[in-house]
Backbone as CSV, one residue per row, in Angstrom:
resi,resn,N_x,N_y,N_z,CA_x,CA_y,CA_z,C_x,C_y,C_z
1,UNK,13.460,-9.543,-7.757,12.685,-8.768,-6.815,11.190,-8.991,-7.029
2,UNK,10.751,-8.919,-8.277,9.328,-9.078,-8.583,8.826,-10.457,-8.150
3,UNK,9.645,-11.473,-8.314,9.268,-12.837,-7.921,9.090,-12.934,-6.402
4,UNK,10.006,-12.336,-5.654,9.922,-12.339,-4.188,8.692,-11.548,-3.742
5,UNK,8.474,-10.379,-4.335,7.320,-9.545,-3.991,6.008,-10.296,-4.255
6,UNK,5.921,-10.986,-5.393,4.714,-11.744,-5.726,4.485,-12.868,-4.723
7,UNK,5.567,-13.524,-4.299,5.445,-14.589,-3.308,4.929,-14.074,-1.979
8,UNK,5.424,-12.928,-1.555,4.967,-12.319,-0.296,3.497,-11.916,-0.419
9,UNK,3.132,-11.295,-1.532,1.745,-10.872,-1.742,0.805,-12.073,-1.755
10,UNK,1.242,-13.176,-2.325,0.428,-14.389,-2.362,0.169,-14.913,-0.950
11,UNK,1.210,-14.923,-0.125,1.065,-15.394,1.257,0.162,-14.453,2.049
12,UNK,0.329,-13.151,1.896,-0.523,-12.180,2.590,-1.985,-12.396,2.190
13,UNK,-2.242,-12.585,0.902,-3.614,-12.830,0.435,-4.180,-14.095,1.066
14,UNK,-3.379,-15.134,1.131,-3.827,-16.399,1.719,-4.139,-16.236,3.208
15,UNK,-3.250,-15.582,3.942,-3.422,-15.405,5.387,-4.685,-14.599,5.705
16,UNK,-4.977,-13.577,4.900,-6.105,-12.696,5.189,-7.346,-13.001,4.344
17,UNK,-7.324,-14.102,3.609,-8.493,-14.502,2.834,-8.815,-13.572,1.685
18,UNK,-7.789,-13.018,1.056,-7.984,-12.099,-0.063,-7.843,-12.836,-1.393
19,UNK,-8.363,-12.231,-2.445,-8.254,-12.802,-3.782,-6.816,-12.674,-4.290
20,UNK,-6.314,-13.758,-4.881,-4.990,-13.724,-5.500,-5.097,-14.281,-6.895
21,UNK,-4.560,-13.617,-7.895,-3.969,-12.278,-7.816,-5.052,-11.226,-7.599
22,UNK,-4.618,-10.084,-7.105,-5.547,-8.991,-6.822,-6.203,-8.524,-8.123
23,UNK,-7.463,-8.126,-8.057,-8.143,-7.599,-9.255,-7.443,-6.341,-9.768
24,UNK,-7.552,-6.064,-11.064,-6.901,-4.871,-11.637,-7.304,-3.575,-10.938
25,UNK,-8.530,-3.512,-10.422,-8.997,-2.303,-9.731,-8.174,-2.032,-8.477
26,UNK,-7.707,-3.092,-7.830,-6.891,-2.933,-6.619,-5.541,-2.323,-6.989
27,UNK,-4.919,-2.816,-8.060,-3.636,-2.267,-8.510,-3.794,-0.796,-8.919
28,UNK,-4.893,-0.492,-9.612,-5.133,0.896,-10.034,-5.285,1.811,-8.812
29,UNK,-6.044,1.361,-7.806,-6.224,2.154,-6.586,-4.902,2.317,-5.848
30,UNK,-4.114,1.240,-5.787,-2.814,1.289,-5.129,-1.907,2.319,-5.811
31,UNK,-1.895,2.326,-7.135,-1.064,3.291,-7.864,-1.583,4.718,-7.685
32,UNK,-2.900,4.890,-7.565,-3.455,6.234,-7.341,-3.024,6.769,-5.978
33,UNK,-2.996,5.897,-4.970,-2.532,6.314,-3.647,-1.029,6.605,-3.690
34,UNK,-0.259,5.763,-4.384,1.178,6.003,-4.530,1.421,7.331,-5.256
35,UNK,0.593,7.629,-6.238,0.701,8.899,-6.951,0.434,10.080,-6.010
36,UNK,-0.553,9.924,-5.117,-0.832,10.967,-4.122,0.333,11.109,-3.154
37,UNK,0.926,9.980,-2.763,2.105,10.028,-1.880,3.256,10.766,-2.558
38,UNK,3.476,10.471,-3.841,4.546,11.158,-4.569,4.294,12.657,-4.592
39,UNK,3.053,13.034,-4.832,2.712,14.453,-4.941,2.812,15.176,-3.599
40,UNK,2.352,14.538,-2.520,2.270,15.214,-1.225,3.495,15.029,-0.339
41,UNK,4.194,13.915,-0.494,5.261,13.579,0.445,6.648,13.661,-0.187
42,UNK,6.770,13.284,-1.444,8.089,13.137,-2.050,8.535,14.305,-2.915
43,UNK,7.810,15.415,-2.893,8.203,16.535,-3.751,9.553,17.094,-3.352
44,UNK,10.384,17.539,-4.262,10.219,17.275,-5.690,10.622,15.836,-6.013
45,UNK,9.947,15.254,-6.964,10.211,13.867,-7.333,10.178,13.748,-8.854
46,UNK,11.284,13.318,-9.405,11.402,13.233,-10.859,11.804,11.824,-11.249
47,UNK,11.610,11.523,-12.490,12.107,10.258,-13.000,11.022,9.400,-13.605
48,UNK,11.433,8.331,-14.231,10.498,7.472,-14.960,9.708,6.516,-14.071
49,UNK,10.011,6.415,-12.791,9.368,5.419,-11.948,7.869,5.647,-11.786
50,UNK,7.383,6.835,-12.035,5.954,7.113,-11.909,5.336,7.529,-13.241
51,UNK,5.996,7.226,-14.323,5.615,7.685,-15.654,4.160,7.359,-16.022
52,UNK,3.686,6.168,-15.739,2.350,5.753,-16.170,1.349,5.672,-15.019
53,UNK,1.558,6.465,-13.985,0.650,6.445,-12.841,-0.686,7.088,-13.212
54,UNK,-1.767,6.639,-12.565,-3.045,7.341,-12.732,-2.997,8.666,-11.984
55,UNK,-4.060,9.439,-12.114,-4.149,10.683,-11.340,-4.092,10.356,-9.856
56,UNK,-3.547,11.259,-9.039,-3.486,10.997,-7.593,-4.867,10.773,-6.996
57,UNK,-4.942,9.871,-6.034,-6.190,9.656,-5.294,-6.558,10.945,-4.570
58,UNK,-7.842,11.170,-4.408,-8.331,12.376,-3.738,-8.282,12.151,-2.223
59,UNK,-7.070,12.164,-1.690,-6.850,11.927,-0.266,-5.887,12.973,0.268
60,UNK,-5.898,13.142,1.583,-4.930,14.005,2.250,-4.064,13.113,3.134
61,UNK,-2.772,13.180,2.960,-1.850,12.367,3.735,-1.385,13.177,4.938
62,UNK,-1.710,12.674,6.117,-1.372,13.355,7.360,0.069,13.052,7.745
63,UNK,0.804,14.086,8.080,2.198,13.922,8.498,2.242,13.337,9.907
64,UNK,3.094,12.326,10.097,3.263,11.682,11.399,4.738,11.414,11.648
65,UNK,5.076,11.332,12.924,6.443,10.946,13.279,6.588,9.441,13.063
66,UNK,7.807,8.967,13.014,8.012,7.530,12.816,7.469,6.739,14.004
67,UNK,7.482,7.336,15.190,6.951,6.656,16.374,5.431,6.479,16.226
68,UNK,4.727,7.524,15.771,3.284,7.428,15.546,2.972,6.370,14.487
69,UNK,3.745,6.358,13.414,3.531,5.386,12.338,3.749,3.976,12.858
70,UNK,4.817,3.774,13.623,5.104,2.444,14.180,3.962,1.973,15.074
71,UNK,3.470,2.853,15.937,2.381,2.492,16.846,1.098,2.183,16.078
72,UNK,0.765,3.005,15.101,-0.435,2.787,14.300,-0.329,1.487,13.506
73,UNK,0.815,1.263,12.877,1.033,0.031,12.100,0.907,-1.188,12.999
74,UNK,1.562,-1.162,14.151,1.515,-2.296,15.085,0.095,-2.569,15.553
75,UNK,-0.631,-1.526,15.866,-2.007,-1.670,16.325,-2.885,-2.287,15.236
76,UNK,-2.787,-1.776,14.019,-3.590,-2.295,12.911,-3.207,-3.734,12.578
77,UNK,-1.919,-4.036,12.583,-1.472,-5.400,12.289,-1.994,-6.369,13.340
78,UNK,-1.902,-6.006,14.601,-2.427,-6.862,15.664,-3.925,-7.093,15.506
79,UNK,-4.666,-6.049,15.163,-6.106,-6.189,14.938,-6.383,-7.152,13.794
80,UNK,-5.678,-6.963,12.674,-5.906,-7.823,11.514,-5.541,-9.274,11.796
81,UNK,-4.439,-9.483,12.489,-4.030,-10.856,12.809,-5.007,-11.519,13.769
82,UNK,-5.525,-10.752,14.696,-6.485,-11.298,15.674,-7.820,-11.617,15.022
83,UNK,-8.210,-10.849,14.026,-9.533,-10.980,13.403,-9.508,-11.598,12.008
84,UNK,-8.397,-12.204,11.619,-8.324,-12.775,10.271,-9.216,-14.016,10.168
85,UNK,-9.646,-14.319,8.949,-10.474,-15.518,8.750,-9.688,-16.775,9.122
86,UNK,-10.363,-17.711,9.706,-9.698,-18.966,10.107,-9.874,-20.021,9.050
């Protein structure tokens, strides 16, 4: 799984002109957001999968329907694909 995930992340970085591998600060920020998601969305949530997470990011996660999420994701993806570095 980790090998497949790394391959996908490498391609995404290449397509969007991002640094690969991502700097440690990016991973730390990603885990802080995941920690906030666990706290706000997944309660109650137990287990070792979040054992070494940083403190949750200081964000508020807005509840949306799956239709809203799909529309927002599609819109953002289309924007990024249209405006990606050539």
